[in-house]
N, C-alpha and C positions, 0 to 999 in steps of 0.2 A: 186259171185253175178249171174252170167248166170246159175250155177247150181241150184240154189235156186228157179229162176224163171222157169228154164226148169222144175226141180221137180213139181213144184206148177202147174205148164199147163199140166203135164203128170195125176198127181192125180186129178184134176179137170174134165179133159176129160174123164178118167177112171169111175170116178163118174158120169159123164153125160151119158155115155153109160149105166151105171148099171141102171140109172133112165128111160131112154128110153126103155130099156127092161121090165123095171116093168110097163110102161105104156102099153107096146105091150100085155104083159102075164096078165097083170091085178092081179100080186100077189107080194107080197115082198119077196125078196130074203134074206134079213137081219131082222128077226124079232126080235122084243122087246116085253117084257112080258106084259107091260101095254097098248099098243096100239091095238086096234081092229078097223081099219078104215074099212068101206067097201069097196069094189072093184072101184066102182065109184069115190068115193072121192080119193083113193089111185092112180087111172090113174090119175086123174087132176091135183094131186098135185104133182106126180112124172113127168108128161109131164111139167109143170112150172118150177120145180126143175132141168130138163135137159136143159131146156134154160137157166137158170140162171148160173149153171155150164159150159155152152158151152162159155158164156160168160166171165167167168172167166178164162177159157182156153185160151179164145182169147187174152184176157187182158195180161195174163202171157206171152204168147208166142209172142204176138205184142211188149211187152217191150225188148225182145230180136230182133226183126225185126226193130224196130223202125218206124217212122212217124206216122200215125193215127191210129194205129191198137189197142193201147191201150184204147184210146179214144170211139174207137168203141166196143170193149169189154165191158167198162164201161157201155155205154149206154143200150147194149143187157142186162147187170147184172140188172141196175135199170128198166130196163122195167120187166124183169123177176120177179125182187121183189115185184113191184107193183101187177103183176098179179097174185102171190103168194099170197098177203094179200087179193086180190078180191076173189080169189077162196077159200081160208078159210074162209072168211065172207059169202059168199053164202052159205057154208055146214053148217056153225056154225048157220045161220037163219034158215036152215031149220029143225036144232035139236030141 
C-alpha cells in the first residue's frame, strides 16, 4: 500500500514540475495534434494544473506521513480545481 501512495506522490510531483516548467517557458513539452492553445492560456492553465498536482502529491505523501497532511493536500487540490474551472471559463468567454 505504501508503495502505491509513494509512486502516486512521485508521479504527481513530476507532473507538477512539468506544468511549472510549461508555465515558465510558455510552451508545451508534450504536444497534442488537436490542441492549439495560445501561450497566455497555456501558462494560466499550466500554473493552475501545477497547483492541483502539488496538492495531489502532498495528499499521497501525506497518507504515508499521517496527521493532517492528506486533508491539506485535498484542500490544495480542491482550490486548484476551482481555479482551473475559473481560468478555463475566463478564456472561453473571450473566444
